[in-house]
Residue, then its C-alpha position, 0 to 999 in steps of 0.5 A: m448498473e447505478k452510477k457511483v457517486f463521487r465523495y471525498e469522505k471514506l467509510k469509517r473504519c479503524t485498524c488494530t495492527l498486532y505486530m505478532t513477530e519481529a522474525c521472518n524467514l526471508n530476507c527481502i532486498y528492500c526490507y525496513e526491518h534492520i533488527k529481527g528479533k525473536a519477540v512474539m506478541p503475548l495474548d494479553i497484550a493483543q486482548t488489550g489492543i483489540k478491546s481498546t479498538f472496539e471501545r474506540a469504534i463505539k466512541e467514535g461511531i466507526d463502521y467496521v474494525e480491521i484486526l491486522f496480524h503483522g510481522g516480520e512474517p506473521f505466520m512464523a507466530f501461527p500458534q499465537i495468531k490462532e490462540i488470539c483468534e479463537w479468543l476473539w471469535a468466542q466473544t460478542w463485539p459491538t462493531k463488524y470486524i474482519c481479521y486480515a494478514t499479509t504474508n510471504g506465502t512460504l509458510i501456507h502449507g499443512a495445518i496452517k493452510d487447513w486452518l485458514l481454509m476452515n476460517k476463510e470467511k473470518f480471516v483474510i489473507g493477501l499475498s506479497l508477490d513481486g511479479t514474474r518468478e525471476m523478479h520475485n526471486r531477485n527481491r524476495s529470497n528465491s521464494y517464488d516456487k515455495i508459494d502455493i499461488n492458486f491457494f490465494k487466488d482461489n480462496w480470496p480472489e478479490q484480495g489481489v497481491k501486494m507487488t513491490p518493484s525494486p531498483g533491480t526489478l524496474s526494467s521488468l515492471t511491465e512484464g511483472v504487472i501483466h504476469i500478475h494480471e495473467l495469473g488471474f488476480s483481480r487486484n495488484n496493490c503495486t507500490f514502490a519500496s520506500g527508504v530505497a536509493w532508486d539510483k542504484d540496484e541492491f549490488g551498487r550498480p547505477i540505475d536510470y530509474k527515471q528513464l526506465l520508469q518512463e518506458q515501463l509506464m508508457k508500455l504498461a499504459l498501452y497494454y491497458l489501452n489495448h485491454p480496456d476490460i482489465q482494471p489498471i493498477d492504481m500506480l497508473n490509474i491515478k485519481f485525477l479528480t482528486v487533483a482537480a478537487g485539490m488539497g482542500s477536499l481532503h479531510d483525512k491524511l493520505c496515510g492512516a498512521g495514528t488515526i485510523m491505525r494504531c499498533w500494539t507491539p510485543d512489548g506493549q507499546c501503542l504506536p501510530c503504525h508498525l513503522f514506528y516500532e522499528v524507530s523504537k527498537e533501533k534508536g530508543i525514540k519514543t513516539d508519544n508526542i508525535d501529532l498525526s491527528s490531521p493533514c494541516h501540518l503534515s505537508d513538506t514545506r518543499c511541496k507547497g504549491c504542487i497540485l499533486e500532493p493530494v495523489c502523492p503517497t507519503c509514509y509518515g513512519g518511513n519519513f520518521i525512520t529516515y529523517g526523523d521528521i514525519s512530514k519530510r518526504d522522500p525525494y525519490t517518491c516525488m520524482i517517481t509521482k511526477i513520472r507516474t502522473l505524466a504517464g497516467s494522465w496520458m492514458v486516462g486522457q486517451m480513455l476519456e475519448s471513449p470512457e464507456k469502453y474502459n473498466a477504469l471509467k465505465d461506471f463514472s458519472d458525468e460529473e466524475l468524468a468532467m472532474t477527471a478530465k479537469g485533473v488531466i489537464l491541470t496535471q499536464s499543465f503543471l508538469e509543463d509549467t514547472g519545467f518538469m517535462k523539459e527536465l526529463q527531456h534533458e536527462 
């Protein structure tokens, strides 16, 4: 097998997000949508957004276009999705494209399932699944048994699932991740809920999230060390070669809002991403003057000098909703990232002793392995030198 070459640049793509509907048939405990209206995306606004995106693709030399159908639960607007797609597929476009939606899965039955099956090469769907039945039901309105999980796995096996741990399910994190592996999904985009107070659950009961997360990630690290053929989730399998390369190597923001991504809303706005629509609805704040063009001015001043910034996720829309400032990061995310990198650096450090054995590293070039080892060492030294290790021990 040809060794892959590490590159910092990404394949050029852009995303046209169509906010199909504000409505949803679930009430997930970490949902950021506080106002669930009944507005639905009209065909003419969708056409404007799609045409604009393809014009941009030609102008900027973009390789392919993603057309993302978003909600709420997007399939509550299935007739509109079908109408938009039939118009889209009847046209000739200058750039390759794909239609995509993430769904809670509960409506994917009957006519909707038949339509997706007929068009599965043109329309990809990803499933939100929060781990075991118990975890998922706690987070997502007792909906586990309303989903035909095999339909997703059998028809889009490479797409995987979106898993979102919450404070109340954190103690089952390892069990939930393993459950999704055992269901047969090849990918698990497991990311923490944002805008959530991690020190208490949905009932207001105190949660020692730091201790729980350490315990769960170490259990998960041992699982991957004992199952070398399984690709670890990105939450633990951190890109330490990016840490080694440093912030100077990043030419793109950590989030594509306002650059790679644009979002068209039912009322005709074009926003940086779907989260800015929540600000628009709740507070009536316009986002016309927000500059998301480059990463140079988007770092939180509190992050200055932190070598983990290149692998620390941030959500500009979430920051804006919570703080009214796109650069101001969630302090829980900072703590969670440090705990993740601590566990991840230990796991990857163990794997580096026999990289050919592990799916996570076996295709790495010698240069990538050397950069990864450097990143692991830098990470562990940083966490030690800044007193983070000692802070955790005294928690």
